[in-house]
C-alpha positions as CSV (number, residue, x, y, z in Angstrom):
1,Y,77.4,79.6,94.7
2,R,80.9,80.0,96.3
3,E,83.7,81.3,94.6
4,P,86.2,78.7,94.3
5,P,89.6,79.2,96.1
6,Q,92.0,81.0,93.8
7,A,95.3,78.7,92.7
8,G,98.0,81.0,92.1
9,E,98.8,84.6,92.1
10,R,96.9,87.0,89.2
11,V,98.1,90.4,87.6
12,V,95.8,92.3,86.0
13,H,97.6,95.7,84.0
14,V,95.0,98.5,83.0
15,H,96.2,101.3,80.6
16,A,93.9,104.3,81.0
17,D,94.1,108.1,80.7
18,A,95.4,109.0,83.9
19,R,98.3,111.1,85.1
20,Q,99.7,108.9,87.8
21,P,100.4,105.3,87.5
22,A,98.8,103.3,90.7
23,L,99.1,99.7,92.5
24,L,96.1,97.7,94.2
25,M,96.8,94.3,95.9
26,G,93.8,92.2,97.1
27,F,93.9,89.1,99.0
28,H,90.7,86.9,100.0
29,V,89.7,86.6,103.0
30,P,86.4,85.9,104.8
31,N,83.8,88.1,106.6
32,I,82.5,89.1,109.9
33,G,80.9,85.6,110.1
34,H,84.7,84.5,110.9
35,P,86.5,85.7,113.8
36,D,89.9,86.2,111.8
37,A,87.9,89.2,110.3
38,Y,88.5,90.8,113.3
39,V,92.1,90.3,113.5
40,L,92.2,91.4,109.9
41,E,90.6,95.1,110.7
42,V,93.5,94.9,113.5
43,I,95.8,94.3,110.9
44,A,94.5,97.0,108.7
45,A,94.8,99.8,111.6
46,V,98.3,98.9,112.2
47,L,99.6,99.5,108.8
48,S,97.3,102.5,107.8
49,S,94.9,104.0,110.8
50,G,96.9,107.6,110.7
51,K,99.8,109.1,110.4
52,S,101.9,107.3,112.5
53,A,100.9,103.8,111.0
54,R,103.8,102.0,109.2
55,L,102.3,102.5,105.6
56,H,102.3,106.5,105.8
57,A,105.3,106.4,108.1
58,E,107.4,104.2,106.2
59,L,106.5,104.3,102.6
60,I,105.6,108.1,102.7
61,L,108.1,109.6,105.0
62,E,110.8,107.8,105.2
63,K,111.6,106.1,102.5
64,E,109.6,108.6,100.0
65,L,108.0,105.4,97.9
66,A,104.5,106.7,97.8
67,L,102.1,109.6,97.3
68,S,99.5,107.6,99.1
69,A,99.5,104.3,100.7
70,E,96.4,102.7,102.7
71,A,95.1,99.0,103.7
72,G,91.6,98.0,104.5
73,N,89.1,95.0,105.5
74,S,86.0,94.5,104.4
75,L,84.5,93.4,107.4
76,L,80.6,94.0,106.4
77,S,80.1,91.9,103.7
78,A,77.8,89.9,103.2
79,D,80.3,87.4,101.5
80,P,83.9,86.4,101.6
81,D,85.4,89.7,100.3
82,L,89.2,91.1,100.0
83,F,92.1,92.8,102.5
84,Y,93.3,95.4,99.9
85,L,96.5,97.3,99.7
86,S,96.0,100.2,97.4
87,A,99.4,102.9,96.7
88,V,100.0,105.8,93.9
89,P,103.8,106.0,93.9
90,M,105.9,109.0,94.3
91,R,106.9,111.2,90.9
92,G,109.9,109.1,89.8
93,K,109.5,105.8,91.6
94,G,108.2,103.0,89.9
95,V,105.6,100.6,90.7
96,E,108.0,97.6,91.1
97,A,109.8,99.1,93.8
98,L,106.3,100.0,95.5
99,Q,104.9,96.5,95.5
100,A,107.8,95.3,96.8
101,A,107.7,97.6,99.8
102,L,103.8,96.8,100.2
103,L,105.0,93.1,100.3
104,E,107.5,93.4,102.7
105,Q,105.2,94.9,105.2
106,L,103.4,92.1,104.6
107,E,106.3,89.9,105.7
108,R,107.1,91.9,108.6
109,L,103.5,91.1,110.0
110,K,104.1,87.4,109.9
111,K,107.8,87.6,111.2
112,E,107.8,89.9,114.1
113,P,105.3,90.6,116.4
114,V,103.9,93.7,116.7
115,E,104.8,95.6,119.8
116,E,102.3,96.3,122.9
117,N,102.0,100.2,122.5
118,E,102.0,99.9,118.7
119,L,98.9,97.0,119.0
120,R,97.2,99.0,121.8
121,K,97.4,102.3,119.7
122,A,95.5,100.6,116.8
123,K,93.1,98.9,118.8
124,N,92.4,102.6,120.3
125,Q,91.8,104.2,116.9
126,L,89.2,101.4,116.0
127,E,87.5,102.1,119.1
128,T,87.3,105.5,118.5
129,E,86.5,105.3,115.0
130,F,83.5,102.6,115.5
131,V,82.1,105.0,118.6
132,F,82.0,108.0,116.4
133,S,80.7,106.7,113.2
134,Q,77.5,106.5,115.4
135,D,77.4,110.3,116.3
136,S,73.9,110.7,114.8
137,L,70.6,108.6,114.4
138,F,71.3,108.3,110.8
139,Y,74.6,106.7,110.9
140,Q,73.2,104.4,113.6
141,A,70.9,103.2,111.3
142,M,72.6,103.1,108.7
143,L,75.7,100.8,110.7
144,L,72.9,98.6,111.8
145,A,71.5,97.9,108.6
146,R,75.1,97.2,107.1
147,Y,75.2,94.7,110.3
148,E,71.6,93.2,109.6
149,I,72.7,92.4,105.9
150,A,76.3,91.1,106.9
151,A,75.4,88.8,109.9
152,G,72.4,90.2,111.8
153,W,72.2,93.5,113.4
154,E,72.8,91.9,116.7
155,T,76.6,91.1,116.4
156,I,77.4,94.6,116.2
157,K,77.7,94.5,120.0
158,D,80.6,91.7,119.5
159,Y,82.9,94.5,117.4
160,L,84.2,95.8,120.2
161,P,85.1,93.0,122.8
162,A,86.5,90.7,119.7
163,I,88.7,93.9,118.8
164,R,89.7,94.3,122.5
165,T,91.1,90.2,122.5
166,V,93.5,89.9,119.6
167,T,96.8,89.4,120.4
168,A,100.1,90.1,118.3
169,E,100.3,86.2,118.0
170,D,96.9,86.0,116.4
171,I,98.3,88.8,113.9
172,R,101.1,86.7,112.7
173,R,99.0,83.7,112.4
174,V,96.4,85.4,110.1
175,A,99.1,87.4,108.2
176,A,100.8,83.9,107.2
177,T,97.2,82.2,106.7
178,Y,96.4,84.7,103.8
179,F,98.7,87.1,102.9
180,V,100.6,84.5,100.6
181,P,101.2,84.5,96.3
182,A,98.7,82.2,95.5
183,N,95.7,83.9,97.2
184,R,96.9,87.5,95.6
185,T,95.2,89.7,92.6
186,V,97.5,92.6,92.0
187,G,96.1,95.2,89.7
188,I,98.2,98.0,88.0
189,L,97.0,100.9,86.6
190,H,99.4,102.5,83.9
191,P,98.8,105.8,82.5
192,R,98.3,105.3,78.8
193,D,101.6,104.5,76.5
194,A,103.7,104.7,79.4
195,G,105.1,100.8,79.1
196,P,104.5,98.5,82.2
197,P,107.3,98.1,84.7
198,R,108.2,94.4,85.6
199,V,106.0,93.0,88.6
200,L,107.2,91.2,91.4
201,G,106.1,87.5,91.6
202,D,106.4,83.7,92.0
203,G,107.1,83.6,88.2
204,P,107.1,85.3,85.1
205,V,104.1,87.8,84.4
206,P,102.6,87.7,81.0
207,R,103.3,91.2,79.7
208,P,100.8,93.2,77.8
209,E,100.7,93.8,74.4
210,P,101.7,97.1,73.0
211,Q,98.6,99.6,72.9
212,S,98.2,102.2,70.6
213,G,97.2,105.9,71.8
214,R,93.9,105.6,70.6
215,N,90.5,104.9,72.9
216,P,89.4,101.6,73.0
């Protein structure tokens, strides 16, 4: 079974007993069997690998919109999976502003080539993480098992060469291919009884019915 292509943006509101609102965005992307998967690994590193990466430096430190923000790519999935961005807004900041800032980061990837030093830093970070993820026999075995499930254990040797060959133009192309509204699913967590803010999108988004204070 193969999941049919997504035909438009999906937005899900969840009301729960939570202290803080939260935002999660996912985009359908290929897994390790496709060369774009390695480009997505580098994109995730550019966005959120380390405190100098874009999400931490700009959304947390500079704009003070988020308490936390990260991006990730599901490389070792047996099936096509998601590239995700998640964030928790700073107190007093709305989910709408945070979503706009995350989308702005994705648009920037499409329009502006990543500078060489930033690209090199992201690749170095990925290489370091890859090496240190095998610092014991247990973790080596676990990583080999994950590769075996996803694509065959022998493909582990392809990771570093594939990461090293990613270019700034690859990043622009892949971002423009997958980070589009029709391929996007947005999940918003609202602390219970806190009405949902307006959500950005290409068209009107239905608002959930008011909920009582009782647990479902």
